[in-house]
NUBA-457976 format. One record per residue: x, y, z of N, C-alpha, C, CB in turn; residue number from 1; residue in three letters. Coordinates in steps of 0.2 Angstrom, whole numbers. Each point is the difference from the previous one (the first is absolute). Glycine has a CB too. Layout:
BEGIN
+-------+-------+-------+-------+-------+-------+-------+-------+-------+-------+-------+-------+-----+--------+
!   n_x !   n_y !   n_z !  ca_x !  ca_y !  ca_z !   c_x !   c_y !   c_z !  cb_x !  cb_y !  cb_z ! num ! residu !
+-------+-------+-------+-------+-------+-------+-------+-------+-------+-------+-------+-------+-----+--------+
!     X !     Y !     Z !     X !     Y !     Z !     X !     Y !     Z !     X !     Y !     Z ! NUM !    ALA !
...
+-------+-------+-------+-------+-------+-------+-------+-------+-------+-------+-------+-------+-----+--------+
//
This chain:
BEGIN
+-------+-------+-------+-------+-------+-------+-------+-------+-------+-------+-------+-------+-----+--------+
!   n_x !   n_y !   n_z !  ca_x !  ca_y !  ca_z !   c_x !   c_y !   c_z !  cb_x !  cb_y !  cb_z ! num ! residu !
+-------+-------+-------+-------+-------+-------+-------+-------+-------+-------+-------+-------+-----+--------+
!   443 !   388 !   569 !     6 !     1 !    -4 !     6 !    -2 !     3 !    -6 !    10 !    -5 !   1 !    MET !
!    10 !   -14 !     2 !     6 !    -3 !     3 !     6 !     5 !    -2 !    -5 !   -12 !    -1 !   2 !    GLU !
!    10 !    12 !     5 !     6 !     3 !    -1 !     5 !    -4 !    -5 !    -1 !     6 !    12 !   3 !    LEU !
!     3 !    -3 !   -17 !     5 !    -4 !    -4 !     6 !     3 !     1 !    -9 !    -2 !    -9 !   4 !    ILE !
!    14 !    -2 !    12 !     6 !     3 !     2 !     6 !    -2 !    -5 !    -4 !     0 !    12 !   5 !    ASN !
!     2 !    -4 !   -17 !     5 !    -2 !    -5 !     6 !    -4 !     3 !    -3 !    10 !    -6 !   6 !    ASN !
!     2 !   -13 !    12 !     5 !    -4 !     3 !    -4 !    -7 !     1 !     7 !     9 !     5 !   7 !    THR !
!   -11 !    -9 !     0 !    -4 !    -6 !     2 !    -7 !     0 !    -4 !     5 !     0 !    11 !   8 !    THR !
!    -7 !     5 !   -13 !    -7 !     1 !    -4 !     2 !     4 !    -6 !    -8 !    -1 !    10 !   9 !    LYS !
!     7 !    -2 !   -16 !     2 !     4 !    -6 !    -7 !     1 !    -4 !    12 !    -5 !    -1 !  10 !    THR !
!   -11 !    10 !    -4 !    -6 !     2 !    -4 !    -2 !    -6 !    -4 !     4 !    12 !    -1 !  11 !    LEU !
!     1 !   -16 !    -2 !    -1 !    -6 !    -4 !    -4 !    -5 !     4 !    10 !     2 !    -6 !  12 !    ARG !
!    -9 !    -3 !    13 !    -4 !    -5 !     4 !    -7 !     3 !     0 !    10 !    -3 !     7 !  13 !    ASP !
!   -11 !     9 !    -6 !    -6 !     3 !     1 !    -4 !     0 !    -6 !     4 !     7 !     8 !  14 !    ASP !
!    -1 !    -6 !   -14 !    -4 !     0 !    -6 !    -2 !    -7 !    -2 !     7 !    10 !    -4 !  15 !    LEU !
!    -2 !   -15 !     5 !    -2 !    -7 !    -2 !    -6 !    -2 !     4 !    12 !    -2 !    -2 !  16 !    SER !
!   -13 !     4 !     8 !    -6 !    -2 !     4 !    -7 !     4 !    -3 !     8 !    -3 !    10 !  17 !    VAL !
!    -7 !    10 !   -11 !    -5 !     4 !    -2 !    -3 !     0 !    -7 !     5 !     7 !     9 !  18 !    GLU !
!     0 !    -8 !   -14 !    -2 !     0 !    -7 !    -3 !    -7 !    -2 !     9 !     9 !    -2 !  19 !    ILE !
!   -15 !    -8 !     0 !    -4 !    -6 !    -3 !    -1 !     1 !    -7 !    -5 !    -2 !    11 !  20 !    LYS !
!     2 !    -3 !   -14 !    -2 !     1 !    -7 !    -5 !     5 !    -1 !     2 !   -12 !    -2 !  21 !    GLY !
!    -1 !    16 !    -3 !    -5 !     6 !    -1 !     2 !     6 !     4 !    -9 !    -8 !    -2 !  22 !    GLY !
!    14 !     8 !     6 !     2 !     6 !     4 !     4 !     5 !    -4 !     1 !    -7 !    10 !  23 !    SER !
!    -2 !    13 !    -8 !     3 !     6 !    -4 !     6 !     2 !     5 !   -11 !     3 !    -7 !  24 !    LYS !
!    16 !    -1 !     4 !     6 !     3 !     3 !     2 !     6 !    -3 !     4 !   -12 !     4 !  25 !    LEU !
!    -2 !    17 !     0 !     2 !     6 !    -2 !     7 !     2 !     3 !   -12 !     4 !    -2 !  26 !    SER !
!    17 !    -3 !    -2 !     7 !     1 !     3 !     2 !     7 !    -2 !     3 !   -12 !    -1 !  27 !    ILE !
!    -7 !    16 !    -1 !     2 !     7 !    -2 !     2 !     4 !     6 !    -8 !    -1 !    -9 !  28 !    ALA !
!     5 !     0 !    15 !     2 !     4 !     6 !     7 !    -2 !     2 !   -12 !     1 !     3 !  29 !    ALA !
!    14 !    -8 !    -3 !     6 !    -2 !     2 !     6 !     2 !    -5 !    -6 !   -10 !     5 !  30 !    ALA !
!     4 !    10 !   -12 !     5 !     3 !    -4 !     1 !     7 !     1 !    -3 !    -9 !    -9 !  31 !    CYS !
!    -2 !    13 !    10 !     0 !     7 !     1 !     5 !     1 !     6 !   -11 !     2 !    -5 !  32 !    PHE !
!    10 !    -5 !    11 !     3 !     1 !     6 !     8 !    -2 !    -2 !   -10 !    -3 !     7 !  33 !    PHE !
!    11 !    -2 !   -10 !     7 !    -2 !    -1 !     4 !     5 !    -5 !    -3 !   -12 !     1 !  34 !    TYR !
!    -1 !    15 !    -6 !     3 !     5 !    -4 !     1 !     7 !     4 !    -6 !    -5 !   -10 !  35 !    LEU !
!     2 !     6 !    15 !     1 !     6 !     4 !     5 !     0 !     5 !   -12 !     2 !    -1 !  36 !    CYS !
!    13 !    -8 !     4 !     5 !    -1 !     5 !     7 !     0 !    -4 !    -8 !    -7 !     7 !  37 !    PHE !
!     8 !     4 !   -13 !     7 !     0 !    -3 !     2 !     7 !    -2 !    -2 !   -12 !    -4 !  38 !    SER !
!    -3 !    16 !     2 !     2 !     7 !    -2 !     2 !     4 !     6 !    -8 !    -1 !    -9 !  39 !    ARG !
!     4 !     0 !    15 !     2 !     3 !     6 !     7 !    -2 !     2 !   -12 !     1 !     4 !  40 !    ILE !
!    14 !    -8 !    -4 !     6 !    -2 !     2 !     6 !     3 !    -4 !    -6 !   -11 !     3 !  41 !    GLU !
!     5 !    11 !   -10 !     5 !     3 !    -4 !     1 !     7 !     2 !    -3 !    -7 !   -10 !  42 !    LYS !
!    -2 !    11 !    11 !     0 !     7 !     2 !     4 !     1 !     7 !   -11 !     2 !    -7 !  43 !    THR !
!     9 !    -7 !    11 !     4 !     0 !     7 !     7 !    -1 !    -1 !   -11 !    -4 !     5 !  44 !    ALA !
!    13 !    -1 !    -9 !     7 !    -1 !    -1 !     4 !     6 !    -3 !    -3 !   -12 !    -2 !  45 !    ILE !
!    -1 !    15 !    -3 !     3 !     6 !    -3 !     2 !     5 !     5 !    -6 !    -3 !   -11 !  46 !    ARG !
!     1 !     5 !    16 !     1 !     5 !     4 !     2 !    -2 !     7 !    -9 !     6 !    -6 !  47 !    TYR !
!    11 !   -12 !     7 !     3 !    -3 !     6 !    -5 !     0 !     6 !    11 !     4 !    -4 !  48 !    ASN !
!   -17 !    -5 !     2 !    -6 !    -1 !     5 !     1 !    -7 !     3 !    -8 !     9 !    -5 !  49 !    TRP !
!     6 !    -9 !    12 !     0 !    -7 !     3 !    -7 !    -4 !    -2 !     8 !     5 !     9 !  50 !    MET !
!    -7 !   -11 !   -11 !    -6 !    -4 !    -1 !    -1 !    -5 !     6 !     1 !     2 !   -13 !  51 !    ILE !
!    -6 !    -3 !    16 !    -1 !    -5 !     5 !    -4 !    -5 !    -2 !     1 !     8 !     9 !  52 !    ILE !
!     2 !   -14 !    -9 !    -4 !    -6 !    -3 !    -2 !    -5 !     6 !     6 !     1 !   -11 !  53 !    ARG !
+-------+-------+-------+-------+-------+-------+-------+-------+-------+-------+-------+-------+-----+--------+
//
């Protein structure tokens, strides 16, 4: 497994190598993570919690 740091190595780069004809892709987990993080971030802003990025 390679580290995708979104600077020198992006998810797009990795997917373009890994996905071939007939491959199946599931993005549900990524969408779920994004939704959860955005909700947590909104709550943190509301209650003045610190978010470390």
